[in-house]
C-alpha positions as CSV (number, residue, x, y, z in Angstrom):
1,M,-0.1,0.0,0.1
2,A,2.7,2.4,1.1
3,T,6.1,2.7,-0.5
4,T,9.3,4.5,0.5
5,N,11.6,6.5,-1.5
6,K,15.0,6.8,0.3
7,V,16.1,10.3,-0.9
8,D,17.9,13.3,0.6
9,N,14.8,15.5,2.1
10,S,16.6,18.4,0.1
11,Q,15.5,16.7,-3.1
12,S,12.0,16.1,-1.8
13,N,9.1,17.3,-4.1
14,A,7.6,18.9,-0.9
15,K,7.9,22.6,-0.8
16,P,7.2,24.1,2.6
17,G,5.3,27.2,2.4
18,E,4.1,26.6,-1.1
19,D,0.3,27.5,-1.7
20,N,-0.7,24.3,-3.0
21,K,-4.6,23.7,-3.0
22,D,-4.0,19.9,-2.1
23,E,-2.1,20.8,0.8
24,P,-4.2,19.4,3.7
25,C,-4.1,21.7,6.4
26,K,-4.1,25.6,6.7
27,I,-4.1,26.2,10.3
28,C,-1.0,24.4,10.9
29,C,2.0,26.0,9.1
30,N,4.5,23.5,7.4
31,D,7.1,24.3,10.3
32,Y,8.1,21.2,11.9
33,K,6.4,18.9,9.6
34,D,9.0,16.1,9.2
35,L,7.2,13.7,7.0
36,V,5.8,14.0,3.3
37,L,3.2,11.7,1.8
38,I,2.7,11.6,-2.0
39,G,-0.8,10.8,-2.9
40,D,-0.4,9.3,-6.3
41,Y,2.1,9.1,-9.0
42,N,1.6,12.9,-10.3
43,A,3.7,13.7,-7.2
44,R,1.3,15.6,-5.3
45,C,2.9,16.3,-1.9
46,Y,1.4,16.6,1.6
47,P,3.7,17.5,4.4
48,V,2.7,16.2,7.7
49,H,3.8,15.8,11.4
50,K,4.9,12.3,11.7
51,S,4.1,12.0,15.5
52,L,0.7,13.0,14.9
53,L,0.2,10.8,11.9
54,I,1.4,7.8,14.0
55,I,-1.1,8.8,16.9
56,T,-4.0,9.1,14.3
57,S,-3.5,6.0,12.0
58,G,-3.4,2.5,13.0
59,Y,-1.4,1.8,9.7
60,F,1.4,4.1,10.4
61,Q,1.5,3.0,13.7
62,S,2.3,-0.6,12.5
63,F,4.4,0.8,9.7
64,Y,6.8,2.6,12.2
65,S,6.7,-0.1,14.7
66,R,8.5,-2.7,12.5
67,K,12.1,-3.5,14.0
68,S,13.4,-3.2,10.4
69,F,12.7,0.6,10.4
70,V,14.3,1.3,13.6
71,Q,17.0,3.9,13.5
72,R,16.0,4.5,9.6
73,E,15.3,7.8,8.0
74,F,12.8,8.1,5.0
75,G,12.1,10.3,2.3
76,P,8.5,10.7,0.7
77,I,6.0,7.9,1.5
78,Y,3.8,6.9,-1.4
79,I,0.1,6.1,-0.8
80,T,-1.1,4.4,-3.9
81,D,-4.5,2.7,-2.5
82,V,-6.2,5.9,-1.3
83,E,-8.0,8.0,-3.7
84,P,-5.9,11.5,-3.4
85,S,-8.9,13.7,-2.4
86,A,-10.1,11.2,0.3
87,L,-6.5,11.2,1.7
88,V,-6.6,15.1,1.8
89,Q,-9.5,15.0,3.8
90,C,-8.3,12.3,6.2
91,L,-5.3,14.5,6.9
92,D,-7.4,17.5,7.2
93,F,-9.5,15.4,9.9
94,M,-6.4,14.5,11.7
95,Y,-5.6,18.3,12.3
96,T,-9.2,19.9,12.4
97,G,-11.6,17.3,13.6
98,Y,-13.7,18.2,10.4
99,L,-14.9,16.2,7.6
100,D,-17.1,17.3,4.5
101,I,-19.1,14.1,3.9
102,N,-21.7,13.7,1.2
103,S,-23.0,10.6,-0.8
104,K,-20.6,11.2,-3.6
105,N,-17.2,11.0,-1.6
106,L,-18.7,8.5,1.2
107,R,-17.3,5.4,-0.3
108,N,-13.9,6.9,-1.1
109,L,-13.7,8.3,2.6
110,A,-14.8,5.0,3.9
111,E,-12.3,2.9,2.1
112,A,-9.5,5.3,2.9
113,A,-10.3,5.2,6.7
114,L,-10.1,1.4,6.5
115,V,-6.9,1.4,4.5
116,L,-5.1,4.0,7.0
117,K,-7.1,2.6,10.1
118,M,-8.2,6.1,11.0
119,Y,-11.2,5.0,13.1
120,G,-12.3,8.6,13.9
121,V,-12.9,9.0,10.1
122,W,-14.6,5.7,10.0
123,E,-17.0,6.3,12.7
124,C,-17.9,9.8,11.0
125,C,-18.6,7.8,7.8
126,V,-20.7,5.3,9.5
127,D,-22.9,7.8,11.3
128,Y,-23.4,9.8,8.0
129,A,-24.4,6.7,6.2
130,A,-26.7,5.2,8.9
131,T,-28.8,8.5,9.0
132,N,-28.7,8.8,5.3
133,V,-29.8,5.5,3.8
134,A,-32.2,6.1,0.6
135,M,-33.2,3.9,-2.3
136,D,-30.2,4.9,-4.6
137,S,-27.8,4.3,-1.9
138,F,-29.2,1.3,-0.1
139,F,-27.4,-1.6,-2.0
140,D,-24.1,0.0,-1.9
141,L,-24.3,0.8,1.9
142,R,-25.6,-2.7,2.6
143,M,-22.6,-4.3,0.7
144,M,-20.3,-1.9,2.7
145,A,-22.0,-3.0,6.0
146,A,-21.7,-6.6,5.1
147,S,-18.1,-6.4,4.1
148,T,-17.1,-4.6,7.2
149,I,-19.3,-6.3,9.6
150,C,-20.4,-2.9,10.9
151,V,-23.4,-3.7,13.3
152,K,-24.8,-0.1,13.3
153,L,-24.9,0.3,9.6
154,L,-26.4,-3.4,9.3
155,H,-29.1,-2.2,11.6
156,A,-29.9,0.8,9.7
157,T,-29.9,-0.9,6.2
158,E,-32.3,-3.5,7.7
159,I,-34.8,-1.0,9.0
160,F,-34.6,0.8,5.9
161,A,-35.4,-2.5,3.7
162,L,-38.3,-3.3,6.4
163,C,-40.0,-0.1,5.8
164,N,-39.5,-0.1,1.7
165,F,-39.5,-3.9,1.1
166,E,-42.2,-3.5,-1.4
167,R,-40.2,-1.0,-3.6
168,L,-37.1,-3.1,-2.9
169,M,-38.7,-6.1,-4.5
170,T,-39.3,-4.1,-7.9
171,H,-35.7,-2.6,-7.9
172,E,-33.3,-3.9,-10.5
173,E,-30.7,-4.7,-8.0
174,F,-33.0,-6.7,-5.5
175,A,-31.2,-10.0,-6.3
176,L,-28.1,-8.4,-4.6
177,I,-29.4,-8.6,-1.2
178,D,-27.9,-11.0,1.1
179,K,-29.4,-14.2,2.5
180,I,-29.2,-12.9,6.0
181,L,-31.2,-9.8,5.1
182,M,-33.7,-12.0,3.0
183,V,-34.4,-14.2,6.2
184,F,-34.9,-10.9,8.4
185,L,-37.3,-9.4,6.1
186,L,-39.4,-12.4,5.5
187,K,-39.7,-13.4,9.2
188,N,-40.9,-9.8,10.3
189,K,-44.4,-9.2,10.7
190,K,-44.4,-5.9,8.6
191,V,-43.7,-7.6,5.4
192,K,-46.8,-9.9,6.1
193,M,-48.8,-7.1,5.2
194,I,-47.5,-7.4,1.4
195,P,-49.5,-9.7,-0.7
196,E,-48.2,-13.3,-0.3
197,H,-47.8,-13.9,-4.1
198,K,-45.4,-10.9,-4.4
199,V,-43.4,-12.2,-1.6
200,Y,-43.3,-15.6,-3.1
201,E,-42.3,-14.2,-6.4
202,A,-39.7,-12.2,-4.9
203,V,-38.1,-15.3,-3.2
204,I,-38.0,-17.1,-6.7
205,A,-36.6,-13.9,-8.3
206,W,-33.9,-13.8,-5.7
207,I,-32.9,-17.6,-6.2
208,N,-32.8,-17.5,-9.7
209,F,-30.2,-14.7,-9.8
210,T,-27.7,-17.4,-9.0
211,P,-29.6,-20.5,-8.9
212,N,-26.7,-22.8,-8.7
213,K,-25.6,-21.2,-5.5
214,R,-28.9,-20.3,-4.0
215,K,-31.4,-22.9,-4.5
216,Q,-30.0,-24.7,-1.3
217,H,-31.7,-21.9,0.7
218,L,-35.0,-22.2,-1.1
219,S,-36.6,-24.4,1.5
220,E,-35.6,-22.2,4.2
221,L,-36.8,-19.2,2.7
222,L,-40.3,-20.9,1.8
223,N,-40.8,-21.7,5.2
224,Y,-41.3,-17.9,6.0
225,V,-43.6,-17.5,3.1
226,A,-47.3,-18.2,4.0
227,L,-48.0,-20.5,1.0
228,E,-51.2,-21.6,2.6
229,Q,-52.8,-18.0,2.3
230,L,-52.1,-18.1,-1.7
231,P,-55.2,-19.1,-3.9
232,I,-55.3,-22.7,-4.6
233,D,-55.3,-22.0,-8.4
234,Y,-52.0,-20.0,-7.9
235,L,-50.5,-22.9,-6.1
236,R,-51.3,-25.3,-8.8
237,E,-50.6,-23.3,-11.8
238,C,-47.7,-20.9,-10.6
239,V,-46.0,-22.7,-7.5
240,H,-46.5,-26.2,-8.8
241,A,-45.0,-25.2,-12.1
242,E,-41.9,-24.0,-10.9
243,P,-39.1,-26.3,-11.3
244,L,-37.0,-25.0,-8.3
245,V,-39.9,-25.9,-6.0
246,M,-40.7,-29.2,-7.7
247,N,-37.0,-30.5,-7.8
248,D,-36.7,-29.8,-3.9
249,A,-38.3,-32.6,-1.6
250,E,-38.5,-30.0,1.3
251,C,-40.3,-27.5,-1.0
252,R,-42.6,-30.2,-2.5
253,N,-43.6,-31.0,1.1
254,L,-44.4,-27.3,1.8
255,L,-46.6,-27.1,-1.3
256,E,-48.3,-30.3,-0.3
257,K,-49.0,-28.7,3.1
258,A,-50.3,-25.5,1.8
259,L,-52.6,-27.7,-0.7
260,F,-53.9,-29.8,2.2
261,S,-54.8,-26.8,4.0
262,Q,-56.9,-25.6,1.3
263,I,-58.5,-28.7,0.9
264,Q,-59.1,-29.8,4.6
265,P,-59.0,-26.5,6.6
266,D,-60.6,-27.9,9.6
267,L,-57.3,-29.8,10.2
268,V,-55.3,-26.3,10.3
269,T,-55.0,-24.6,13.4
270,D,-55.8,-20.6,13.5
271,D,-52.2,-19.5,12.5
272,G,-52.4,-21.6,9.4
273,S,-50.1,-24.4,10.5
274,D,-50.9,-28.0,10.0
275,T,-51.5,-29.5,13.5
276,L,-49.8,-32.7,12.3
277,M,-46.6,-31.2,11.5
278,Q,-45.4,-29.2,14.8
279,D,-42.2,-28.6,16.0
280,T,-40.8,-31.6,18.2
281,M,-38.4,-32.0,20.8
282,V,-36.1,-34.8,20.6
283,M,-34.4,-36.1,23.8
284,F,-31.2,-38.5,24.0
285,D,-31.4,-40.5,27.2
286,Q,-27.8,-41.1,27.9
287,G,-28.6,-43.6,30.6
288,R,-31.0,-45.8,28.8
289,K,-29.5,-45.3,25.4
290,D,-32.8,-44.5,23.7
291,V,-34.4,-41.5,22.2
292,V,-37.7,-40.0,23.2
293,S,-39.9,-37.2,21.9
294,Y,-42.1,-34.4,23.3
295,D,-44.9,-32.9,21.2
296,P,-45.5,-29.4,22.5
297,W,-49.1,-29.3,21.1
298,S,-50.1,-32.5,22.8
299,G,-48.0,-32.4,25.5
300,K,-47.0,-35.9,25.3
301,W,-43.6,-38.0,25.5
302,K,-43.6,-41.1,23.3
303,D,-40.6,-43.3,22.4
304,F,-38.8,-42.1,19.3
305,A,-35.7,-44.5,18.3
306,I,-33.4,-47.1,19.8
307,C,-29.6,-46.7,19.5
308,D,-26.9,-49.5,19.9
309,F,-24.1,-47.0,20.7
310,E,-23.1,-45.2,24.1
311,F,-20.8,-42.4,24.7
312,D,-18.2,-41.9,27.6
313,G,-19.0,-38.5,29.2
314,K,-21.2,-35.8,28.1
315,C,-22.7,-35.5,24.7
316,I,-24.5,-32.8,22.6
317,A,-27.5,-32.9,19.9
318,V,-28.2,-30.8,17.1
319,T,-30.7,-30.8,14.3
320,V,-29.7,-30.3,10.7
321,E,-33.0,-30.5,8.2
322,K,-34.6,-33.8,9.3
323,C,-31.6,-35.5,10.9
324,V,-30.5,-35.3,14.6
325,Y,-26.5,-35.3,15.2
326,I,-25.4,-36.5,18.4
327,M,-21.8,-36.0,19.3
328,G,-19.8,-37.3,22.2
329,E,-16.5,-36.5,24.1
330,N,-14.6,-39.3,22.1
331,G,-15.2,-37.2,18.9
332,R,-17.8,-39.8,17.5
333,V,-20.8,-38.6,15.7
334,F,-24.0,-40.3,15.1
335,R,-26.8,-39.2,12.6
336,L,-30.5,-40.3,13.0
337,D,-32.6,-39.8,10.1
338,T,-36.1,-39.2,11.4
339,D,-37.8,-39.9,8.2
340,K,-36.3,-43.6,7.9
341,N,-35.7,-43.8,11.6
342,T,-32.1,-45.2,10.8
343,W,-28.7,-44.5,12.5
344,R,-25.5,-43.8,10.8
345,E,-22.1,-43.2,12.2
346,M,-20.5,-40.0,10.5
347,A,-17.0,-38.8,10.2
348,K,-15.2,-38.4,13.5
349,M,-14.4,-35.0,15.0
350,G,-10.8,-33.8,13.8
351,T,-10.3,-33.0,17.5
352,E,-11.4,-35.1,20.6
353,R,-13.1,-32.7,23.0
354,G,-14.3,-33.2,26.5
355,D,-17.6,-31.7,27.2
356,P,-17.8,-30.4,23.7
357,R,-20.2,-27.4,22.5
358,A,-21.9,-27.1,19.1
359,A,-24.3,-24.8,16.9
360,V,-25.7,-24.9,13.6
361,L,-25.3,-22.1,10.7
362,D,-26.6,-22.4,7.4
363,G,-26.8,-26.2,7.5
364,M,-23.2,-26.7,8.9
365,I,-22.4,-27.5,12.4
366,Y,-19.7,-25.6,14.4
367,V,-18.0,-27.1,17.2
368,S,-15.2,-25.2,19.4
369,G,-13.4,-25.3,22.8
370,G,-13.8,-28.1,25.2
371,T,-11.1,-29.9,27.5
372,V,-8.2,-32.0,26.6
373,S,-8.8,-35.4,28.1
374,E,-5.1,-36.0,29.4
375,T,-4.7,-32.5,31.0
376,N,-8.3,-31.2,31.3
377,K,-7.1,-27.9,30.2
378,S,-9.5,-25.7,27.9
379,M,-8.9,-25.7,24.3
380,R,-9.2,-22.9,21.5
381,T,-9.7,-25.1,18.7
382,A,-12.7,-24.8,16.3
383,E,-14.3,-26.7,13.3
384,R,-17.1,-27.3,11.3
385,F,-19.0,-30.3,9.8
386,D,-20.8,-30.4,6.4
387,P,-23.3,-33.1,6.7
388,K,-23.9,-33.4,2.8
389,K,-20.0,-34.0,2.5
390,N,-19.5,-35.9,5.7
391,L,-16.5,-33.9,6.2
392,W,-14.9,-32.2,9.1
393,E,-12.9,-28.7,8.4
394,K,-10.5,-26.9,10.7
395,L,-11.3,-23.3,11.4
396,Q,-9.2,-20.4,12.8
397,S,-8.9,-21.0,16.7
398,M,-10.8,-19.0,19.2
399,K,-8.7,-15.9,20.9
400,K,-8.9,-17.6,24.2
401,P,-9.1,-21.1,25.4
402,R,-12.5,-22.2,27.0
403,S,-14.8,-24.9,27.8
404,K,-18.2,-25.1,29.4
405,H,-19.2,-22.3,27.3
406,C,-22.2,-21.6,25.3
407,L,-22.2,-21.9,21.5
408,A,-25.1,-20.3,19.6
409,S,-25.7,-19.0,16.0
410,S,-27.7,-15.9,15.0
411,R,-27.9,-13.6,11.9
412,G,-25.2,-15.4,10.2
413,F,-22.7,-15.3,13.1
414,V,-21.5,-18.0,15.4
415,Y,-21.0,-16.7,19.2
416,A,-18.7,-18.5,21.8
417,I,-20.1,-17.1,25.0
418,G,-18.8,-17.2,28.8
419,G,-17.1,-20.5,29.9
420,L,-14.0,-21.6,31.9
421,N,-10.3,-20.5,31.1
422,N,-7.4,-22.5,32.0
423,N,-7.3,-21.0,35.4
424,N,-10.6,-22.6,36.0
425,T,-12.3,-19.4,36.4
426,A,-15.5,-18.2,34.8
427,V,-15.4,-15.4,32.2
428,K,-17.6,-12.9,30.7
429,L,-15.9,-13.3,27.1
430,V,-17.8,-13.2,24.1
431,E,-16.4,-14.1,20.7
432,R,-17.9,-14.0,17.3
433,W,-17.2,-15.9,14.0
434,G,-18.5,-15.0,10.7
435,P,-18.0,-16.7,7.2
436,S,-17.0,-13.5,5.7
437,S,-14.2,-12.9,8.2
438,G,-13.1,-16.2,8.8
439,G,-11.7,-15.6,12.1
440,W,-13.0,-14.9,15.7
441,I,-13.5,-11.2,16.9
442,N,-14.4,-9.9,20.4
443,V,-17.8,-8.5,20.8
444,A,-19.8,-7.2,24.1
445,P,-18.9,-9.2,27.0
446,L,-21.5,-10.7,29.5
447,K,-22.7,-8.8,32.4
448,R,-21.2,-11.4,34.6
449,P,-18.9,-14.5,34.3
450,R,-20.9,-17.7,33.5
451,S,-19.6,-21.0,33.3
452,G,-21.8,-24.1,32.5
453,A,-24.7,-22.0,31.2
454,V,-27.2,-23.0,28.5
455,S,-28.2,-20.9,25.4
456,A,-31.3,-20.7,23.1
457,V,-31.8,-18.5,20.0
458,K,-35.5,-17.0,19.7
459,E,-36.1,-14.4,16.8
460,D,-32.2,-13.8,16.4
461,S,-32.0,-12.9,20.3
462,I,-29.8,-15.1,22.2
463,Y,-30.7,-16.1,25.5
464,I,-28.3,-17.4,28.3
465,F,-29.6,-19.3,31.1
466,G,-28.0,-19.8,34.4
467,G,-24.5,-21.0,34.9
468,T,-22.7,-22.3,37.9
469,F,-20.9,-19.2,38.8
470,T,-23.8,-16.9,39.0
471,P,-24.8,-15.7,42.3
472,D,-28.6,-15.7,41.4
473,I,-30.7,-17.3,38.8
474,S,-30.7,-15.1,35.8
475,V,-31.0,-14.8,32.1
476,E,-29.0,-12.5,29.7
477,V,-30.3,-11.5,26.3
478,L,-28.2,-10.3,23.3
479,N,-30.0,-8.9,20.4
480,P,-27.2,-8.5,17.8
481,T,-28.6,-5.3,16.5
482,V,-28.4,-3.8,19.9
483,S,-25.1,-3.4,21.6
484,G,-24.6,-5.2,24.8
485,W,-26.4,-7.7,27.0
486,T,-29.7,-7.1,29.1
487,T,-30.4,-9.1,32.3
488,I,-33.8,-10.6,33.2
489,N,-34.2,-12.2,36.5
490,V,-36.2,-15.7,36.4
491,T,-37.6,-17.4,39.5
492,I,-36.6,-20.8,39.0
493,P,-34.5,-22.3,41.7
494,K,-32.7,-24.8,39.7
495,N,-29.7,-25.5,37.8
496,F,-30.3,-25.1,33.9
497,V,-28.9,-28.0,32.2
498,A,-30.4,-27.3,28.5
499,A,-32.6,-25.1,26.5
500,C,-34.2,-25.2,23.2
501,V,-36.7,-23.1,21.1
502,S,-39.9,-24.8,19.7
503,G,-42.4,-22.6,17.6
504,E,-42.6,-19.5,19.6
505,D,-41.5,-20.8,23.0
506,I,-38.5,-21.4,24.9
507,Y,-38.0,-24.7,27.1
508,V,-35.3,-25.4,29.6
509,V,-34.6,-28.6,31.2
510,C,-33.5,-28.0,34.9
511,S,-32.2,-29.9,37.9
512,S,-32.7,-29.1,41.5
513,D,-29.1,-30.0,42.1
514,L,-26.2,-28.0,40.9
515,M,-24.4,-31.3,40.2
516,G,-27.2,-32.4,38.1
517,N,-27.7,-35.7,40.2
518,E,-31.4,-35.4,40.9
519,K,-34.5,-35.9,38.7
520,Y,-34.9,-33.3,35.8
521,E,-38.0,-31.0,35.2
522,L,-39.2,-29.3,31.7
523,H,-40.1,-25.8,31.9
524,L,-41.7,-23.5,29.5
525,I,-40.5,-19.8,29.8
526,T,-42.6,-16.9,28.1
527,F,-40.7,-13.7,28.0
528,D,-43.3,-11.8,26.1
529,D,-45.0,-10.4,29.2
530,E,-44.1,-8.7,32.4
531,P,-43.4,-10.5,34.7
532,V,-41.7,-13.4,33.0
533,I,-44.2,-16.5,33.2
534,V,-42.5,-19.9,33.9
535,E,-44.4,-23.0,33.8
536,R,-43.3,-26.5,34.9
537,I,-44.2,-29.0,32.2
538,D,-43.4,-32.5,33.4
539,N,-40.5,-34.4,34.9
540,I,-37.6,-36.1,33.2
541,Q,-36.3,-39.3,34.8
542,K,-33.1,-39.4,32.7
543,F,-31.4,-36.8,30.6
544,G,-28.7,-36.7,27.9
545,C,-29.0,-33.9,25.3
546,I,-32.0,-32.4,23.5
547,S,-32.7,-30.9,20.2
548,V,-35.7,-29.9,18.1
549,L,-37.2,-31.1,14.7
550,R,-38.6,-28.3,12.8
551,S,-41.9,-28.7,11.2
């Protein structure tokens, strides 16, 4: 990005005191300016104070901290990756704290701020962009927000898209919307006011932009489209005639349910869902080596499957499509295909983990942390599993080693929350992993240290229950569109051992003993009202792990 030309300063193109319109600052004279920046190969020169530049720019802090640069003198420094007028503004901001931002120079200024790591300039650009989202700038700002993972700008573009979704659907660049935003919009109640056939057609148009890459998301998106509200003629003539729908088994199932609801409306609940296709909680009983299921709609438990394997230590369960994956401390992974009621042992984890943690994001299973069996020390490593390829892939390790933490996914990110460090101390630390960055970054920490807590994700908000190091029974909630965690007190004098979301409800499994040695109870928690409503549903004799099959 920057190159140096080691020449005598007397031969520099910089001319102190020269009245140059490109010279960045007029309130500071050229006296004592000991560095010259050249903005392009036309040799436009900008004298600056090196010490001030180092304080203001993270790039130049790194540039001058390299050991190879110690005790060396430099001539002009060429800045080739920053648009010259944006460079002038950044340098002027360094002296005056003033920026002249408008829609025409916003992108160049933002790119310059990121390259030079001038975070004051970047914050000004974000503030301007977040308050000036318009139809002609929306798509550029959304791509800028997504590429930089800027939460404030992501939130601003989401709110704009939500209020203008019907206009966006007819925009020529609509197909450029990212999948995370599509899901957010389809799930929101405001979008439900738009005629359902328009929403369906918008989904199909979005998929058709790059069908080979996006068709894998069609069934997920159609789950948020109220197909049962479409006229039966439209279902038969348009939806049934769409190859993308008919070539996907899950989509065909959604279409069949919608047609069935039109033919047999008396078998459909008030919210339009088929009473025979509710979410089902599936619990793996580690003591008896069988699987039972709980139907929240009927309130009944029943035998679900029998397994002929067992794990040493604790295990975890996650659901991908219609399959439940159970993973143990020895790295073994078993898949239960609920349609065929068959088990299959899958590829073993790349690393054996004591007390592992897992989350699902975009059909992939993510695992991080845990303990090393030989030393009982916490781990930093992370990996993910592709169920379609039956393949584990190593990921960048977390910044800090942790075990007994929570792992949850929301809005396209995986969050590693709390846990124990190598000193056996509970931590507040929260790290976030995203596919675009490929690495972990620190985000807002918990209000208090938590170890052995459990998590559930409802409407993109992450709920953290209990933890053996918390002085009281409390819940912390993170909404990724709002910075920081909020605390909710829940009056359950129990130790939380598992949590999951079924439909609109959060269910938790609790034990009255902190060591988890006594009988377990299933509770339903409702956060929609004040105070929080807690209802004990049933007793559980044995418990291993729990997951939810989506309808």
